[in-house]
Backbone bond lengths (Angstrom), bond angles and torsions (degrees), N, CA, C in turn:
res aa  C-N    CA-C-N  psi(-1)  N-CA   C-N-CA  omega(-1)  CA-C   N-CA-C  phi
1 X - - - 1.372 - - 1.576 111.95 -
2 X 1.345 118.56 -41.91 1.477 117.04 179.99 1.478 110.91 -59.68
3 X 1.341 120.47 -38.44 1.417 117.37 177.63 1.476 119.90 -63.56
4 X 1.317 116.98 -27.88 1.444 121.91 179.85 1.482 104.92 -76.34
5 X 1.435 122.58 -36.41 1.456 125.64 -179.97 1.493 109.92 -66.97
6 X 1.347 116.33 -41.54 1.461 119.11 -178.44 1.678 107.84 -68.95
7 X 1.313 115.67 -40.99 1.395 114.91 173.02 1.492 115.30 -58.13
8 X 1.387 114.00 -42.51 1.395 115.74 -179.32 1.488 114.20 -65.75
9 X 1.436 117.20 -39.18 1.412 115.43 177.35 1.555 114.68 -68.76
10 X 1.313 115.51 -33.56 1.527 119.63 178.11 1.504 109.04 -62.70
11 X 1.394 115.44 -45.64 1.382 113.32 -177.57 1.491 118.71 -64.47
12 X 1.319 118.45 -31.97 1.391 122.58 170.89 1.639 110.20 -73.00
13 X 1.308 116.21 -38.93 1.403 116.24 -179.91 1.597 114.97 -60.70
14 X 1.304 107.21 -35.88 1.604 109.93 172.86 1.480 112.05 -65.84
15 X 1.224 120.78 -33.45 1.487 124.37 171.41 1.464 113.69 -63.29
16 X 1.286 121.65 -42.34 1.540 129.70 -168.22 1.599 99.30 -75.36
17 X 1.289 124.92 -35.41 1.434 122.36 -176.83 1.409 118.52 -81.30
18 X 1.397 116.24 -2.17 1.531 121.34 179.34 1.578 104.50 -80.28
19 X 1.294 113.18 -175.05 1.430 118.28 177.44 1.469 109.85 -71.99
20 X 1.345 120.29 164.47 1.412 123.27 -169.97 1.506 109.75 -62.44
21 X 1.321 117.63 -50.40 1.522 118.32 176.39 1.403 117.48 -54.43
22 X 1.330 113.81 -45.99 1.527 124.88 179.90 1.552 106.06 -60.95
23 X 1.403 114.26 -50.10 1.432 120.55 -170.56 1.495 111.27 -60.88
24 X 1.271 120.76 -45.53 1.524 120.66 174.72 1.495 112.72 -53.88
25 X 1.373 120.78 -57.11 1.378 118.83 -177.64 1.614 112.03 -66.52
26 X 1.336 117.15 -31.46 1.479 117.15 178.83 1.459 109.14 -76.48
27 X 1.262 126.15 -31.77 1.483 129.45 175.00 1.611 108.17 -67.81
28 X 1.287 120.38 -48.86 1.438 121.27 175.47 1.615 110.47 -58.21
29 X 1.236 118.50 -44.44 1.385 122.52 179.69 1.546 114.04 -62.37
30 X 1.450 106.39 -48.68 1.488 107.78 179.37 1.540 113.77 -70.55
31 X 1.316 118.87 -26.23 1.481 118.72 175.24 1.479 110.47 -67.15
32 X 1.326 118.90 -44.89 1.440 113.85 172.67 1.510 118.93 -60.45
33 X 1.337 117.49 -32.38 1.453 115.73 174.64 1.497 112.44 -74.39
34 X 1.328 117.55 -31.03 1.548 119.44 -176.66 1.564 103.25 -79.08
35 X 1.205 122.73 -33.43 1.346 121.89 178.06 1.521 117.02 -62.42
36 X 1.394 111.15 -39.93 1.460 122.78 174.04 1.531 112.22 -60.52
37 X 1.523 107.44 -49.31 1.465 113.80 -171.32 1.500 113.47 -77.01
38 X 1.470 118.73 -37.54 1.401 120.41 -169.24 1.494 112.43 -120.02
39 X 1.387 120.89 -11.88 1.448 124.60 -179.24 1.505 107.82 100.57
40 X 1.326 114.27 168.14 1.467 124.86 -174.98 1.476 110.30 -62.58
41 X 1.375 120.25 -52.42 1.353 122.55 -175.82 1.529 116.72 -61.14
42 X 1.329 113.44 -39.69 1.454 119.46 179.74 1.521 108.31 -72.54
43 X 1.277 120.35 -33.94 1.429 122.06 176.13 1.500 113.35 -66.53
44 X 1.308 119.04 -42.22 1.381 122.23 179.35 1.640 108.62 -70.69
45 X 1.189 119.68 -39.37 1.452 124.18 178.18 1.503 104.15 -63.33
46 X 1.258 125.34 -53.23 1.389 124.58 -176.96 1.430 113.97 -59.64
47 X 1.416 122.43 -40.63 1.420 128.47 175.39 1.475 109.94 -61.17
48 X 1.387 114.71 -44.41 1.484 113.72 -176.31 1.517 111.68 -74.81
49 X 1.219 119.27 -32.70 1.574 121.66 175.08 1.580 108.78 -64.68
50 X 1.361 117.96 -35.53 1.383 117.00 -178.25 1.548 111.78 -75.82
51 X 1.295 121.03 -32.34 1.346 126.77 171.59 1.546 110.20 -63.87
52 X 1.293 123.04 -42.57 1.360 126.20 175.26 1.530 112.01 -60.66
53 X 1.278 112.77 -51.85 1.539 114.16 176.25 1.518 115.47 -59.59
54 X 1.291 113.11 -40.66 1.499 113.86 179.86 1.584 112.88 -65.00
55 X 1.392 112.50 -35.76 1.494 120.86 173.31 1.579 114.05 -60.85
56 X 1.285 109.51 -45.95 1.515 116.73 -175.75 1.635 108.57 -70.24
57 X 1.351 111.08 -30.98 1.497 117.07 174.06 1.410 106.04 -66.41
58 X 1.257 128.16 -47.33 1.449 133.11 -174.64 1.504 107.77 -58.97
59 X 1.329 115.20 -57.15 1.412 122.16 -178.56 1.472 113.97 -57.83
60 X 1.447 122.10 -41.08 1.415 122.50 169.55 1.434 113.65 -56.19
61 X 1.417 120.70 -51.83 1.358 121.39 -179.31 1.474 114.84 -56.50
62 X 1.433 119.09 -40.17 1.427 123.23 -177.94 1.573 104.47 -64.84
63 X 1.327 121.63 -41.78 1.459 124.60 -172.38 1.645 102.43 -66.71
64 X 1.231 119.20 -43.91 1.408 125.92 -177.57 1.503 112.07 -61.49
65 X 1.393 114.34 -44.26 1.450 121.70 176.85 1.534 110.42 -64.62
66 X 1.263 116.54 -38.46 1.473 122.30 -172.84 1.557 111.92 -71.11
67 X 1.368 111.47 -20.80 1.369 118.29 175.70 1.576 121.68 -76.25
68 X 1.257 112.39 -17.39 1.553 126.62 177.67 1.466 115.26 -100.63
């Protein structure tokens, strides 16, 4: 189960890091695929975790850039 969760988060993470226009369509497409493969609850959880990871990554980078 852990591998499928990691795959799910990674698939959303790749969508989030794309440009805004591409991200929206990619996320919608990925969500539909994830919902079919894993179910609604897992798709929502994967998307939410990917957003949290992306936000934490952004904050870390901002902090690192502020140091220099």
